C-alpha positions as CSV (number, residue, x, y, z in Angstrom):
1,X,-216.9,4.1,131.1
2,X,-215.5,7.3,132.6
3,X,-215.5,10.2,130.2
4,X,-212.8,12.9,130.1
5,X,-213.7,16.4,131.1
6,X,-213.0,17.6,127.5
7,X,-216.6,17.1,126.5
8,X,-215.6,15.2,123.4
9,X,-216.8,11.9,124.6
10,X,-213.2,10.5,124.7
11,X,-212.7,8.2,127.7
12,X,-209.8,8.9,130.1
13,X,-208.6,5.4,129.4
14,X,-208.3,6.1,125.7
15,X,-206.4,9.3,126.4
16,X,-204.0,7.4,128.7
17,X,-203.5,4.7,126.0
18,X,-202.8,7.4,123.4
19,X,-200.2,9.0,125.7
20,X,-198.5,5.6,126.2
21,X,-198.5,4.9,122.5
22,X,-196.9,8.3,121.7
23,X,-194.1,7.7,124.3
24,X,-193.5,4.2,123.0
25,X,-193.3,5.6,119.4
26,X,-190.9,8.3,120.5
27,X,-188.7,5.7,122.3
28,X,-188.7,3.5,119.2
29,X,-187.7,6.4,117.0
30,X,-184.8,7.3,119.4
31,X,-183.5,3.7,119.4
32,X,-183.8,3.3,115.7
33,X,-182.1,6.6,115.0
34,X,-179.2,5.5,117.2
35,X,-179.0,2.1,115.6
36,X,-179.1,3.5,112.1
37,X,-176.4,6.1,112.8
38,X,-174.1,4.3,115.3
39,X,-171.0,4.9,113.2
40,X,-171.6,8.7,113.2
41,X,-172.4,9.1,116.9
42,X,-169.8,8.6,119.6
43,X,-171.2,7.0,122.7
44,X,-174.8,6.2,123.6
45,X,-175.4,8.7,126.4
46,X,-177.9,10.7,124.4
47,X,-180.2,7.7,123.6
48,X,-180.1,6.5,127.2
49,X,-180.9,10.0,128.5
50,X,-183.7,10.3,125.9
51,X,-185.2,7.0,127.0
52,X,-185.0,8.1,130.6
53,X,-186.8,11.3,129.9
54,X,-189.5,9.4,128.0
55,X,-189.9,7.1,130.9
56,X,-190.5,10.1,133.1
57,X,-193.5,10.9,131.0
58,X,-195.1,7.6,132.0
59,X,-193.8,7.6,135.6
60,X,-193.1,11.0,137.1
61,X,-191.3,9.4,140.0
62,X,-188.5,8.2,137.8
63,X,-185.3,10.1,138.1
64,X,-182.6,10.7,135.5
65,X,-179.5,8.8,136.0
66,X,-176.6,11.2,136.8
67,X,-174.2,8.9,135.0
68,X,-175.0,10.2,131.5
69,X,-175.9,13.8,132.4
70,X,-172.3,15.3,132.2
71,X,-171.7,13.8,128.8
72,X,-175.0,15.1,127.4
73,X,-174.7,18.6,129.0
74,X,-171.0,18.9,127.8
75,X,-172.1,18.1,124.3
76,X,-175.0,20.6,124.3
77,X,-172.8,23.3,125.8
78,X,-170.1,22.8,123.2
79,X,-172.7,22.9,120.4
80,X,-174.1,26.2,121.8
81,X,-170.5,27.7,122.0
82,X,-169.9,26.6,118.4
83,X,-173.1,28.2,117.2
84,X,-174.6,24.8,116.2
85,X,-178.1,23.6,116.4
86,X,-178.7,21.7,119.7
87,X,-179.1,18.3,118.1
88,X,-177.7,14.8,117.9
89,X,-176.5,15.8,114.5
90,X,-174.8,19.2,114.7
91,X,-176.0,21.7,112.1
92,X,-174.5,25.2,111.8
93,X,-176.8,28.1,112.6
94,X,-176.8,31.3,110.7
95,X,-175.0,34.3,112.1
């Protein structure tokens, strides 16, 4: 069994499996957040964009689809202009 260079005795395979597990957990959280709050969120661009970004963590060759990018960036820019927290649920920031 190949050991990681960390000196902790953790195998490289175990670290890779942990990374995959974390990405899958984050993807599940994104989908469940969207499913639970569908009536509050308009569209699904943010969840697709999030899942694409998570996929990039597992496969660096994956590219983001340009289809959803304008909607996501427009939303983030409008939140910034309105002094809101950059989030799927806008929260007002202090002055």
